[in-house]
LUMTI-646919 format. One record per residue (C-alpha): z, x, y; residue in three letters. Coordinates in steps of 0.2 Angstrom, whole numbers, plus 5000, padded with zeros to 4 digits. Layout:
<sites>
ZXYALA ...
</sites>
This chain:
<sites>
500050005000MET 499450085016THR 499849945028ASP 501349975039GLN 502649835037VAL 504349835046SER 505849715046LEU 506949705061ARG 508649625061PHE 508849535077LEU 510449425072GLY 511549385057ALA 512049565056ALA 513949585056GLY 514149405059THR 513649235051VAL 512749165066THR 511049205075GLY 509949225061SER 508349305067ARG 507249425056TYR 505649495064LEU 504249555052LEU 502949665060GLU 501349725052PHE 499649785057ASN 500049735075GLY 500549565071ARG 502349485071ARG 503149335063VAL 504949275064LEU 506049205050VAL 507349095057ASP 507749085076CYS 509649045077GLY 510949035091LEU 512449155091PHE 514049055090GLN 515949085090GLY 516649225100TYR 516149245118LYS 515349415116HIS 514249335102LEU 513749185113ARG 513249305127GLN 511849375116ARG 510949205118ASN 510649255136TRP 510049425133GLN 508149455134PRO 507249435117PHE 506849615110PRO 505049575110VAL 503849475120ASP 504049295112PRO 502149265116SER 501749405104SER 502549315089ILE 501249215080GLU 502349105069ALA 504149055065VAL 504649005047PHE 506348915046LEU 507448915031THR 508448755037HIS 508948655052ALA 510748725056HIS 510848785074LEU 511248965069ASP 509548965061HIS 508548855073SER 509448835089GLY 508648975099TYR 506948895097LEU 506848805113PRO 507348965123ARG 506049065113LEU 504748925119VAL 505448935136GLN 505049115137ASN 503249105131GLY 503249075112PHE 501748955108HIS 501448975089GLY 501748855075PRO 503548835068ILE 503448805049TYR 504748705039CYS 505048565027THR 504848385032GLN 506748355031ALA 507148515041THR 505848455054HIS 506748275055ASP 508448355057LEU 507848485070CYS 507248335080LYS 509048275081ILE 509948445082LEU 508848535095LEU 508848385107LEU 510748365106ASP 511048555108ALA 509948545124ALA 510848395130LYS 512548485128LEU 511848635137GLN 511348525152GLU 513048435152GLU 514048595151GLU 513048675166ALA 513248515176PHE 515148515172TYR 515348695177ARG 514448675193ASN 515448515197LYS 517148605194HIS 516548775199ARG 517048855183TYR 515548975182SER 515349145189LYS 513549095192HIS 512948995206ASP 512148885200PRO 512648885182ALA 511048855171LEU 510848785154PRO 510148905141LEU 508748775139TYR 508448595143THR 507948445134GLN 506148475140GLU 506148645132ASP 506748565116ALA 505348435116LYS 504048575119LYS 504748665104ALA 504748515093LEU 502848495097GLU 502548655089LEU 503248605072PHE 502148605057GLU 502748525040VAL 502548615024VAL 503048555006GLY 504148644994PHE 503248744981SER 503148614967ASN 501848504961PRO 502648344968ASP 502448404986ASP 500948394997GLN 500348555006LYS 501648664997PRO 501948825007GLY 500848905020ILE 499549045021SER 498949135037ARG 497749275032GLY 498849415026GLU 500449315026VAL 500849175014SER 502549085013VAL 503248974999SER 504748865001PHE 506048834987TYR 507548714987PRO 509148814989ASN 510448674989GLY 511248715005HIS 510748555015ILE 509448425016LEU 507748515017GLY 508448695016SER 507448825007ALA 507449005002PHE 505749085007LEU 504549194997ASP 503649285011VAL 502149385004ILE 501549505018LEU 500249645015ALA 500549634997GLY 502449644998ARG 503549504992HIS 505149485004ILE 506349344998LEU 507449275012PHE 508949175004SER 509349075019GLY 511048995017ASP 511248974998MET 511948814991GLY 513048784975ARG 512748714958GLY 514148584960ASN 513848514977ASP 514248324978LEU 512548284986ILE 511348424985MET 510548484969PRO 510748664963ALA 509648794970PRO 508048834961GLU 507948994952LEU 507549154962PRO 505749214961VAL 505049394960TYR 505349504976CYS 505149684981ASP 506449664995TYR 507849544997LEU 508749475012VAL 510349385006VAL 511749295015GLU 513549345012SER 514549205021THR 515749205006TYR 515349385000GLY 517149434997ASN 517849264992ARG 517949144978LEU 518148954980HIS 519648884972ASP 519248884954PRO 520348734951ARG 519148634961LEU 517548664952TYR 517748504942LYS 517348344951GLU 518948264945GLN 519948394954ASP 518948364970ILE 519348184969TRP 521248214965ASP 521548334979LYS 520748234993THR 521548074987ALA 523248164987LYS 523048225005ILE 522548055011ILE 523847955001ASN 525248065008GLU 524648045026THR 524547855024VAL 526247855016SER 526947935032SER 526047805043GLY 524747925049GLY 522847935050SER 521648075044VAL 520448155056LEU 519048255048ILE 518148365060PRO 516448375052THR 514748455053PHE 513448315057ALA 512248385044VAL 512748385026GLY 514648395027ARG 514848225036ALA 513748145022GLN 514648225008ALA 516348175015MET 515747995017LEU 515147994999TYR 516848064993LEU 517947955003ILE 517047794999THR 517047834981GLU 518947864982LEU 519047694990ARG 517947614977ASN 518947694963LYS 520547634971LYS 521147804971MET 521647774990ILE 522047624999PRO 520747515007TYR 520747605024LEU 519447585038PRO 518247725038ILE 517447775055PHE 515947895057LEU 516147935076ASP 514648045079SER 512947985085PRO 512148135078MET 512948125061ALA 512447935060ILE 510647985064SER 510748125051VAL 511447995038THR 509847885042GLU 508748045039VAL 509648075022MET 509247895017GLN 507347925020ARG 507348085010HIS 508348024994HIS 507148114983ARG 507948284988TYR 509748244985HIS 510848174971ARG 511147994979LEU 509947864975ASN 509247734988LYS 510547604984ASP 512047724986ARG 511347785002CYS 511247605009GLN 513047575002GLN 513647715013LEU 513047615029SER 513947465023ARG 515647545018ASP 515847645034VAL 515947585053THR 514747685063PHE 515347705081THR 513847755091ARG 514347715109THR 515647805120VAL 516547635122GLU 516647615103GLU 517347795101SER 518647765114MET 519247605106ALA 519747715091LEU 521247775102ASN 521947595101SER 522047595082LEU 523747535076HIS 523547565058MET 523147715047PRO 521247755046ALA 520047895042ILE 518947965056ILE 517548085054LEU 516948165070SER 515948315076ALA 515948455079SER 516448535062GLY 517348685070MET 518148585084ALA 517148675097THR 516548525106GLY 516048345104GLY 517048185102ARG 518248265089VAL 519148345104LEU 519748185111HIS 520348135094HIS 521248305092LEU 522048275109ASN 522748115103ARG 523248155085MET 523748345084LEU 525448305092GLY 525948175079ASP 526748255063HIS 526148095053ARG 524348135055ASN 523248255045THR 521748355052VAL 520648395037MET 519348525039PHE 517848515028ALA 516848675030GLY 516748855035TYR 517648895051GLN 516849045061ALA 518049165068PRO 518449135086GLY 518248945085THR 519648815088ARG 519448755070GLY 519748935063ALA 521348945074ARG 522048785068LEU 521748835050VAL 522548995053ALA 524148905058GLY 524148925077GLU 525548805084LYS 524748785101LYS 522948745104ILE 522048735121LYS 521148575124LEU 520448515141PHE 521248665150ASN 522948615143ASN 523948685128TYR 524448565115LEU 525848585102ASP 525148565085VAL 526248455074ARG 524948375063ALA 524648435045ARG 523148545044ILE 522148555028GLU 520548645024ALA 519448585009LEU 518748745003ASP 517848654988PHE 516648565000LEU 515848725006SER 513948715006ALA 513948905004HIS 513948994987ALA 515349104985ASP 515349294979TYR 515249244960ARG 513949104963GLU 512849224973LEU 512949354960LEU 512549234946SER 511049164956TRP 510349344959LEU 510549394941GLN 509249274937GLN 507949364946MET 506449424935PRO 506649604940THR 507849694952ALA 507249714970PRO 506749884977LYS 508049854991ARG 509249724996CYS 509849685014PHE 511549595015VAL 511649485031THR 512449325037HIS 514249375034GLY 515749445043GLU 515849635041GLU 517149635027ALA 516149505017ALA 514449585019SER 515149755014ASP 516049694999GLN 514549604993PHE 513549754996ARG 514749854984ILE 514549714971ALA 512649724971LEU 512849914970ASN 514149924956GLU 513949754946GLU 512049744947LEU 511549924950ASN 510449874964TRP 510049974980SER 510949874994ALA 511449905012CYS 512149805027VAL 511049825042PRO 511649835060ASP 511049725074MET 509349795079GLY 509049895064ASP 507249925059VAL 506749965041VAL 505050005034LYS 504549905019LEU 
</sites>
């Protein structure tokens, strides 16, 4: 192979956010994922830095899935000159229509709030991007199918570049990508799902690759082995809810709008149907999560719930779409279960529920997913007794629980088991999308347990393939 191919790591290096991988070859550029940096302030500030190459020089973007740490920078990229196609699965496209417009709206609202109250060092404070930028980005999306006989237009081919999408079980529409470029196979795992997810099917088997870019969110951790059986999942969740109700409290579940909200709805409605918990009112207080639930109903072919069960979710749960309906939940005088975004308690309606519920020892706040370092959710799970909300510090008296078993990320052992099914060992592995300790531990596992050549790239590293 005489063609020069390089891979540049523009995000998800030493952190779980900001996934951006630039492939350069024969004067051409394509990007795999285009995510926002989230969490600590020093990470979020990277979103404001100039993109390392001229966005107009990138000919295409390939998305593994819709989560904002993989797609949320697209409107900014378009704002700065990108005008090529953005390839993804149909469900990823449908979810991005919701997520990108919502992210833009939040950017605009935050800029307005900072200007109104003069909280910003900048005059005026500006949004990272606007709803108009998000709409322009969405116009560039092109849908491709999964690489199986049932999907129309499986994968995409652009001259020297072809990309196949394979279901990886993380969220609706998510995929690992087989990028074939100048004769080289480069596999991007995306965020790898699990074999025992309540809603998503297990990831498909890995395909041959010369080079592997693999996530490591849980690269140094195992999910609680007692909760690998579905009955244990029911039992633990029911126990928390029943103990809370017995004390006269309510359960608040900060939840991610995509994937986790739907899994929790399914779990809780099943508990109620099985009479494992009392017949409590259940509220989904997140317009975005409601919209995502409706998308899930349209794409039932790609998850475990059939059409009837999807429709039953809508009947069993009260959707609170308006601000007035959300505010009315403050007047509840009975135990209830409230699911509200955001999942890491960094923003959204859940903050108002936390403000009302954290100070009461009878209540439980039940986190249902990964909490990135630096987020309010991570601090609560770590046991902090005072949390800042709306510029005030609030005493934390409510019970805090973290449901590890609902993680949509494969753990250390699950990742290794998936990789061991590769037809042959890759020439080289690049461990990304993890905190430093997790990525390094997974690198060691690849070296020592599989005898594979692996490294943890730093931000900005360029490697020749």
